[in-house]
C-alpha positions as CSV (number, residue, x, y, z in Angstrom):
1,M,-21.2,-8.0,20.3
2,E,-21.4,-11.2,18.3
3,T,-17.7,-13.1,18.7
4,S,-16.1,-15.6,17.1
5,A,-13.3,-18.4,17.8
6,F,-11.3,-16.7,15.5
7,D,-11.4,-13.2,17.5
8,P,-7.9,-12.2,18.9
9,P,-7.6,-12.9,22.8
10,E,-8.9,-10.5,25.3
11,G,-6.6,-7.6,26.2
12,S,-5.8,-4.3,25.6
13,L,-6.3,-3.5,21.7
14,R,-4.5,-0.3,22.1
15,K,-1.1,-2.4,23.2
16,S,-2.1,-4.7,20.5
17,V,-2.5,-2.2,17.7
18,G,1.3,-0.1,19.2
19,R,2.8,-3.6,19.1
20,G,1.8,-4.3,15.6
21,A,2.8,-1.3,14.1
22,V,6.3,-1.3,15.5
23,V,6.7,-4.7,14.3
24,T,5.5,-4.3,10.9
25,A,7.4,-1.5,10.3
26,M,10.6,-3.0,11.3
27,A,9.3,-5.9,9.0
28,Q,9.1,-3.5,6.2
29,S,12.4,-2.0,6.7
30,V,13.7,-5.5,6.3
31,R,11.9,-6.5,3.2
32,V,12.8,-2.7,1.4
33,A,16.5,-3.3,2.5
34,T,16.5,-7.1,1.2
35,Q,15.3,-5.6,-2.3
36,I,17.8,-3.1,-2.5
37,V,20.4,-5.9,-1.8
38,S,18.5,-8.2,-4.4
39,V,18.8,-5.4,-7.0
40,V,22.6,-5.1,-6.2
41,V,23.3,-8.4,-6.0
42,L,21.3,-10.2,-8.8
43,S,22.1,-7.5,-11.0
44,R,25.8,-8.4,-11.2
45,L,25.1,-12.3,-11.2
46,L,22.3,-12.1,-14.4
47,S,22.3,-10.1,-17.4
48,P,19.9,-7.1,-18.1
49,Q,18.2,-9.8,-20.8
50,D,17.1,-12.1,-17.8
51,F,15.3,-9.3,-16.1
52,G,13.9,-8.0,-19.4
53,V,12.2,-11.4,-19.8
54,V,10.8,-11.4,-16.3
55,A,9.7,-8.0,-16.9
56,M,7.9,-8.8,-19.8
57,C,5.8,-10.7,-17.8
58,A,5.3,-8.0,-15.2
59,P,2.1,-6.2,-16.2
60,V,0.4,-9.8,-17.1
61,L,0.8,-11.1,-13.2
62,A,-0.3,-7.8,-12.0
63,F,-3.5,-7.8,-14.1
64,I,-3.8,-11.5,-12.5
65,A,-3.2,-10.6,-9.1
66,L,-6.0,-8.7,-9.0
67,F,-8.3,-11.2,-9.4
68,Q,-6.5,-14.1,-7.1
69,D,-7.5,-12.6,-3.6
70,F,-11.2,-12.1,-4.6
71,G,-11.4,-9.7,-1.4
72,L,-11.7,-12.7,0.8
73,T,-9.1,-12.3,3.1
74,Q,-10.7,-8.7,3.9
75,A,-13.9,-10.4,4.1
76,T,-12.6,-13.0,6.9
77,I,-10.8,-10.3,8.8
78,Q,-13.6,-7.6,9.2
79,K,-16.7,-10.2,9.6
80,T,-18.3,-10.1,13.1
81,G,-18.7,-13.8,14.6
82,I,-17.2,-15.7,11.4
83,R,-17.7,-19.4,11.7
84,H,-15.7,-22.5,10.5
85,E,-18.0,-23.0,8.1
86,E,-17.9,-19.6,6.6
87,V,-14.0,-19.7,6.3
88,N,-14.0,-23.3,4.9
89,Y,-16.4,-22.2,2.1
90,L,-14.1,-19.0,1.5
91,F,-10.8,-21.4,1.6
92,W,-12.3,-23.4,-1.4
93,V,-13.2,-20.3,-3.4
94,N,-9.9,-18.8,-3.0
95,V,-8.6,-22.3,-3.9
96,A,-11.0,-22.5,-7.2
97,V,-10.1,-18.9,-8.3
98,S,-6.4,-19.3,-7.9
99,A,-6.6,-22.6,-9.7
100,V,-8.9,-20.9,-13.0
101,L,-6.5,-17.7,-12.9
102,A,-3.3,-20.3,-12.9
103,C,-5.2,-22.0,-16.2
104,V,-5.7,-18.7,-17.8
105,L,-2.3,-17.8,-17.3
106,V,-0.9,-21.3,-18.8
107,G,-3.3,-19.9,-21.6
108,A,-2.3,-16.8,-22.1
109,A,1.6,-17.5,-22.4
110,P,1.6,-18.3,-26.0
111,L,0.0,-14.8,-26.4
112,V,2.3,-13.3,-24.5
113,A,5.8,-14.6,-25.9
114,A,4.0,-13.7,-29.2
115,F,3.3,-10.2,-28.5
116,Y,7.3,-9.5,-27.3
117,G,8.6,-12.0,-30.3
118,E,10.2,-13.4,-27.1
119,P,9.9,-17.3,-27.0
120,R,11.5,-18.0,-23.6
121,V,8.2,-15.8,-22.1
122,T,6.0,-18.7,-22.4
123,G,7.4,-21.2,-19.9
124,L,8.2,-18.3,-17.6
125,V,4.1,-16.8,-17.8
126,A,3.1,-20.1,-17.4
127,A,5.1,-21.2,-14.0
128,F,4.1,-18.2,-12.6
129,G,0.8,-19.9,-12.3
130,L,2.2,-21.8,-9.0
131,Q,2.5,-19.2,-7.7
132,I,-1.0,-17.8,-8.0
133,M,-1.7,-21.5,-6.7
134,A,0.6,-20.9,-3.7
135,Y,-1.1,-17.9,-2.2
136,G,-4.7,-19.2,-3.2
137,L,-3.7,-22.2,-0.5
138,G,-2.6,-19.6,2.3
139,A,-5.0,-17.0,1.7
140,Q,-7.4,-17.7,4.6
141,H,-4.6,-19.0,7.4
142,L,-3.1,-15.7,6.3
143,A,-6.4,-13.8,6.8
144,L,-7.2,-15.7,10.1
145,L,-3.8,-14.7,11.6
146,T,-4.4,-10.9,10.9
147,R,-7.9,-11.4,12.3
148,R,-6.2,-12.7,15.5
149,M,-3.6,-9.8,15.4
150,Q,-0.7,-12.0,15.7
151,F,1.3,-9.5,14.3
152,A,4.8,-10.3,15.3
153,R,4.2,-14.0,13.8
154,L,3.3,-12.5,10.7
155,A,6.0,-10.3,10.3
156,A,8.6,-12.6,11.3
157,I,7.1,-14.6,8.2
158,D,7.5,-11.9,6.2
159,V,11.0,-11.0,6.4
160,A,12.3,-14.8,6.8
161,S,10.0,-15.3,3.4
162,A,11.8,-12.2,1.6
163,V,15.4,-13.3,2.9
164,I,15.5,-16.9,2.1
165,G,13.3,-16.0,-0.8
166,L,16.9,-14.2,-2.3
167,A,18.8,-16.5,-0.7
168,V,17.1,-19.0,-3.3
169,S,17.9,-16.8,-6.1
170,I,21.6,-16.0,-5.6
171,A,21.5,-20.2,-4.8
172,W,19.9,-20.7,-8.3
173,T,22.4,-18.3,-10.1
174,F,25.4,-21.0,-9.4
175,I,23.0,-24.3,-11.2
176,D,21.3,-22.0,-14.1
177,R,22.7,-18.3,-14.5
178,S,19.4,-17.1,-15.7
179,Y,16.3,-15.4,-15.5
180,W,14.9,-18.9,-13.7
181,A,16.9,-17.5,-11.0
182,L,14.7,-14.7,-10.1
183,F,11.3,-16.9,-10.6
184,A,12.9,-19.6,-8.1
185,G,13.1,-16.5,-5.6
186,T,9.8,-15.2,-6.3
187,L,8.1,-19.1,-6.0
188,T,9.8,-19.7,-2.8
189,G,8.8,-16.3,-1.5
190,A,4.8,-17.3,-2.3
191,V,5.4,-21.0,-0.9
192,L,7.4,-20.5,2.3
193,P,5.1,-17.8,3.9
194,T,1.6,-20.6,2.9
195,L,3.6,-23.1,4.9
196,C,4.1,-20.8,7.7
197,Y,0.5,-19.8,7.8
198,W,-0.4,-23.6,8.2
199,A,1.9,-24.0,10.3
200,S,0.9,-21.1,12.2
201,S,-3.0,-21.3,12.2
202,Q,-4.7,-24.0,14.2
203,W,-7.4,-23.8,11.4
204,R,-7.6,-26.4,9.1
205,P,-10.1,-26.9,6.2
206,G,-13.0,-29.7,5.6
207,L,-14.5,-30.7,2.3
208,P,-16.1,-28.1,0.7
209,R,-19.7,-27.5,1.6
210,K,-22.6,-24.9,0.7
211,V,-23.1,-22.4,3.8
212,D,-26.1,-20.6,4.2
213,G,-25.3,-16.7,4.1
214,I,-22.2,-16.6,2.5
215,R,-23.3,-14.7,-0.5
216,A,-22.9,-11.5,1.6
217,L,-19.1,-12.4,2.2
218,I,-18.5,-13.1,-1.2
219,N,-20.4,-9.4,-2.3
220,F,-17.9,-8.1,0.1
221,G,-15.1,-9.5,-1.7
222,A,-16.5,-8.5,-5.2
223,G,-17.0,-5.1,-3.9
224,I,-12.9,-5.3,-3.0
225,T,-11.9,-6.3,-6.1
226,G,-14.1,-4.0,-8.5
227,F,-12.0,-1.3,-6.2
228,N,-8.6,-2.5,-7.1
229,F,-9.8,-2.9,-10.7
230,A,-10.5,0.4,-10.8
231,N,-7.8,1.6,-8.9
232,F,-5.2,-0.2,-11.0
233,F,-6.5,1.7,-14.4
234,A,-6.5,5.0,-12.9
235,R,-2.7,4.2,-11.9
236,N,-1.7,2.5,-15.2
237,L,-3.5,4.8,-17.4
238,D,-1.5,8.2,-17.2
239,N,2.1,5.9,-18.3
240,V,-0.1,4.3,-21.0
241,L,-0.7,7.5,-22.2
242,I,2.4,9.7,-22.1
243,G,4.3,7.0,-23.6
244,K,1.7,6.4,-26.6
245,Y,1.9,10.2,-26.8
246,W,4.9,11.7,-25.8
247,G,7.3,8.6,-25.7
248,E,9.9,6.5,-23.7
249,A,12.0,10.2,-22.4
250,Q,9.3,11.9,-21.4
251,L,7.5,8.9,-19.8
252,G,10.7,8.0,-17.9
253,L,11.0,11.5,-16.4
254,Y,7.6,11.1,-15.2
255,D,7.8,7.3,-14.1
256,R,10.9,8.5,-11.9
257,A,9.2,11.3,-10.5
258,Y,6.1,9.1,-9.7
259,K,8.0,6.4,-8.0
260,L,9.9,8.7,-5.8
261,L,7.4,10.3,-4.2
262,L,4.9,7.8,-3.8
263,F,7.1,4.6,-2.8
264,P,8.2,6.1,0.2
265,L,4.7,6.8,1.4
266,S,3.3,3.6,0.3
267,Q,6.3,2.0,2.7
268,I,3.9,4.1,5.3
269,T,0.3,3.7,4.8
270,N,0.2,0.0,3.5
271,P,2.1,-1.7,6.0
272,L,-0.2,0.3,8.4
273,S,-3.6,-1.0,6.8
274,K,-2.2,-4.7,7.6
275,V,-2.7,-3.5,11.5
276,M,-5.7,-1.0,11.2
277,V,-8.4,-3.1,9.4
278,P,-8.3,-5.9,11.8
279,A,-8.3,-3.3,14.7
280,L,-11.0,-1.1,13.4
281,S,-13.5,-3.8,12.5
282,R,-13.1,-5.7,16.2
283,L,-14.4,-2.0,17.1
284,K,-16.9,-1.1,14.5
285,D,-19.6,-2.2,16.9
286,E,-18.4,0.5,19.5
287,P,-18.7,3.9,17.6
288,D,-16.9,6.2,20.1
289,R,-13.8,3.6,20.6
290,Y,-13.5,3.0,16.8
291,R,-13.6,7.1,15.9
292,S,-11.2,7.4,18.9
293,A,-8.7,4.8,17.4
294,Y,-9.0,5.7,13.6
295,L,-8.3,9.7,14.9
296,R,-5.2,9.0,17.1
297,V,-3.4,7.3,14.2
298,M,-4.0,9.2,11.1
299,P,-2.8,12.6,12.5
300,L,0.2,10.5,13.4
301,I,0.6,9.2,10.0
302,L,0.0,12.8,8.2
303,L,2.9,14.3,11.0
304,V,5.2,12.0,9.8
305,A,4.7,12.2,6.4
306,L,3.5,15.8,5.3
307,P,6.5,17.4,6.1
308,G,8.5,15.4,4.1
309,V,6.3,15.6,1.1
310,A,6.6,19.3,1.6
311,F,10.2,19.7,1.8
312,A,10.9,17.2,-1.2
313,T,8.2,19.1,-2.9
314,A,10.0,22.5,-2.6
315,M,13.0,21.6,-3.0
316,S,12.2,19.3,-6.0
317,D,14.9,21.3,-8.2
318,V,17.9,19.8,-5.8
319,L,16.5,16.4,-4.5
320,I,16.0,15.1,-7.9
321,P,19.8,15.6,-9.5
322,F,21.2,14.9,-6.2
323,V,19.2,11.5,-5.9
324,L,19.0,10.4,-9.4
325,G,21.8,12.5,-11.0
326,E,22.0,15.0,-13.0
327,Q,20.4,13.2,-16.1
328,W,16.9,13.2,-14.5
329,R,17.1,17.1,-13.8
330,A,14.1,17.7,-16.1
331,S,12.2,15.1,-13.8
332,A,12.1,18.0,-11.1
333,S,8.8,20.1,-12.2
334,I,7.2,16.7,-12.7
335,F,8.0,15.9,-8.9
336,L,6.9,19.6,-8.3
337,A,3.8,19.2,-9.6
338,L,2.8,16.0,-7.8
339,G,4.2,16.9,-4.7
340,F,0.8,18.5,-4.2
341,A,-1.2,15.3,-4.6
342,G,1.2,14.1,-2.3
343,L,0.1,16.5,0.4
344,L,-3.4,15.2,0.4
345,Q,-2.7,11.4,-0.4
346,P,-1.3,10.3,3.3
347,L,-5.0,11.7,4.4
348,N,-7.1,10.0,1.8
349,N,-5.3,7.2,1.3
350,P,-5.8,5.3,4.9
351,A,-9.9,6.0,3.9
352,G,-9.9,2.6,2.4
353,W,-9.4,1.1,6.0
354,L,-12.7,2.8,7.1
355,F,-14.6,1.8,4.1
356,V,-13.2,-2.2,4.7
357,S,-13.4,-2.4,8.4
358,Q,-17.2,-1.1,8.0
359,G,-18.0,-3.8,5.6
360,R,-18.8,-1.1,3.1
361,S,-17.1,-3.0,-0.1
362,G,-20.1,-1.6,-2.3
363,D,-18.8,2.0,-1.1
364,F,-15.2,1.1,-1.4
365,M,-15.9,0.2,-5.3
366,R,-18.2,3.0,-6.2
367,W,-15.2,5.6,-4.7
368,G,-12.6,3.7,-6.9
369,I,-15.0,4.2,-10.3
370,V,-15.3,7.8,-9.1
371,T,-11.5,8.1,-8.8
372,A,-10.7,6.3,-12.3
373,V,-13.0,8.5,-14.0
374,T,-11.9,11.7,-12.7
375,S,-8.3,10.6,-13.0
376,V,-8.7,9.8,-16.6
377,I,-10.5,13.0,-17.2
378,A,-7.4,14.7,-15.5
379,F,-5.1,13.2,-17.7
380,A,-6.9,13.6,-21.0
381,I,-6.9,17.1,-19.9
382,G,-3.0,17.6,-19.2
383,L,-2.1,15.3,-22.0
384,P,-1.4,17.8,-24.1
385,Y,1.0,19.6,-22.2
386,G,3.1,16.8,-21.8
387,A,4.0,14.6,-18.4
388,F,4.2,17.9,-16.5
389,G,0.5,18.6,-17.8
390,V,-0.7,15.4,-16.7
391,A,1.1,15.4,-12.9
392,V,-0.7,19.3,-12.8
393,A,-4.1,17.9,-13.8
394,Y,-3.6,15.0,-11.5
395,A,-2.9,17.0,-8.5
396,V,-5.8,19.5,-8.9
397,S,-7.8,16.2,-9.6
398,E,-6.6,14.9,-5.9
399,Y,-7.9,18.4,-4.6
400,L,-11.3,18.3,-6.0
401,R,-12.2,14.7,-5.1
402,T,-10.9,14.9,-1.4
403,P,-13.9,16.9,0.3
404,F,-16.4,14.5,-1.7
405,L,-14.2,11.8,-0.5
406,W,-14.6,12.1,3.4
407,L,-18.6,13.2,2.6
408,Y,-19.6,10.3,1.1
409,V,-17.0,8.4,3.9
410,G,-19.2,10.1,6.6
411,K,-22.5,9.6,5.0
412,S,-22.5,6.2,7.4
413,G,-20.3,4.7,10.4
414,P,-19.2,6.4,13.4
415,L,-16.7,9.2,11.4
416,Q,-17.7,12.5,9.8
417,A,-15.8,14.5,7.7
418,R,-16.0,17.1,10.2
419,H,-14.2,14.9,12.7
420,V,-11.4,14.3,9.9
421,L,-11.3,18.1,8.8
422,Y,-10.8,18.7,13.2
423,A,-8.0,16.5,13.3
424,A,-6.1,16.4,9.7
425,A,-6.7,20.3,9.2
426,P,-3.5,21.6,11.5
427,F,-1.0,19.2,9.4
428,V,-2.5,19.6,6.0
429,L,-2.6,23.5,6.6
430,G,1.2,23.7,8.3
431,A,2.5,21.3,5.4
432,H,1.2,23.6,3.1
433,L,2.7,26.5,4.6
434,A,6.0,24.3,5.5
435,L,6.5,24.3,1.5
436,A,5.9,27.8,0.9
437,A,8.4,28.7,4.0
438,V,11.1,26.5,2.0
439,W,10.2,27.2,-1.3
440,F,11.3,31.1,-0.3
441,A,14.1,30.2,2.2
442,K,15.7,27.9,-0.6
443,P,18.1,30.6,-1.9
444,L,19.3,31.3,1.5
445,L,20.4,27.8,2.1
446,P,24.1,26.5,1.6
447,A,25.3,25.6,-1.7
448,Q,26.4,22.1,-1.0
449,P,23.6,19.6,-1.7
450,V,23.5,17.6,1.7
451,I,23.3,20.7,4.0
452,A,20.6,22.1,2.0
453,L,18.4,19.1,2.1
454,A,18.9,18.8,5.4
455,A,18.2,21.9,6.4
456,G,15.1,22.5,4.2
457,A,13.9,19.1,6.0
458,M,14.0,20.5,9.6
459,L,13.0,23.6,8.3
460,A,9.6,21.8,6.9
461,Y,8.9,19.5,10.0
462,A,9.8,22.9,12.6
463,I,7.4,25.0,10.4
464,T,4.4,21.9,10.5
465,I,4.6,21.4,14.3
466,L,4.4,24.9,15.0
467,V,1.7,25.6,13.2
468,S,-0.2,22.6,14.5
469,L,0.6,23.6,18.1
470,L,-1.9,26.7,17.3
471,F,-5.0,24.0,17.3
472,G,-6.4,22.0,19.5
473,A,-6.0,19.1,17.4
474,G,-2.2,19.8,16.6
475,R,-1.2,19.7,20.3
476,E,-3.4,16.3,21.2
477,A,-1.7,14.7,18.5
478,L,1.9,16.0,19.0
479,R,1.1,14.5,22.9
480,E,0.2,11.3,21.4
481,A,3.4,11.3,19.3
482,V,6.0,12.2,22.4
483,K,4.1,9.1,24.1
484,L,5.7,6.7,21.4
485,I,9.2,7.9,22.2
486,P,9.6,6.0,25.3
487,A,9.6,1.7,25.2
488,R,6.4,2.1,27.5
489,G,4.7,4.1,25.1
490,F,2.2,1.5,23.9
491,A,1.0,0.6,27.5
492,P,-2.6,0.8,27.1
493,A,-4.4,4.0,28.9
494,P,-6.6,2.3,31.8
495,S,-9.9,3.4,30.2
496,E,-8.8,1.0,27.2
497,A,-7.8,-1.9,28.9
498,K,-10.3,-4.4,29.3
């Protein structure tokens, strides 16, 4: 296999992945806690109008963010035997794209301000171009650290940036108690990591020069960007349609249900992608090890996530008022419908790891387009019935797409649909049965919400585990989960040590 000076040092890949998963999860926990503290503290220091001005910029920034990376960090992470000349070329492409996008923000700033009728937005949108530039300057250094699987260092940088960014925002309120305090913290959270990536990486760019064969890497990045664009469209059109045709009340109910369900799920799969994509990329020329690595991790995700989704879905009429307040009770039925989509998303979302690590960004983009088109059709079918109708139609579309997704993934590469079916079926079936059991047991649970929710959660996990024990793949995954409990659980198996 072709090697590169940017590859991780020789050693146990399993041990690196295990430790990476732990430190990444810990860093993610700190980030979430920091975000909660940020909301609480800054809400007391700044006015709703200040947050509103920043929120007006958010849709523009989210759209620009689709293009700022151009998929080139993933190109660096996954390519076998990548060379200094190729990384150098991608660095300058990232810088050039970021500069263009920063100029687009400056040019669009007056238009965004005119749209909202809020002149303060002009300077803020233009200033966010500095954040885009900071990211572009550090993108390839981040990619190289990720490729070398230096997860502990990346986690430390992530935590430090979040905490220092919050501290800067708070400190700025003593200088100028305005929306610029929020911008100062955000900019710090972009500049500081870039400085740390440069300090931590031994690589330095040279002058830009043309490199043979670079088109394949650019095309790979374009495929990733294409998927992100299609996914952005699919993820946001439902809100636009509900807001347009049913108003802010229905949209508010739908948005809270959607966020309450999918936010916890994203906190599992998104951080793991930082670990799994570089790990799988190193194994793509070893089919058996590649397949084994994915099929070891995927059931563990399902074991952690699916019983929780099943319990929350079945008890949505208790959970929603308890967590959000009685005024949000009408959101429970929407959450119930979306919950069925949530029973498949922890299985389907990691498919992106396979597309990227196998270098199949074109397939990834095409699947993103399929998802966007079928989601739009589902939204159109459900829209006459309000937010609940959109949620039901979206959940149905997720079930219809799932078999085609895995057949498409399995058309090439070491992982076929039958492998995924064998490994995932015990937990997917168990979670569906758990949902039904909790639903029927709900009238028998105590009246106190806290006790009822705790009992429902325990029942969901117990049933999912019992069902999985009936299958060989389920017993295998549970044995793997038990190994992770002791501190020595991530020690490499003898057969995997190099």
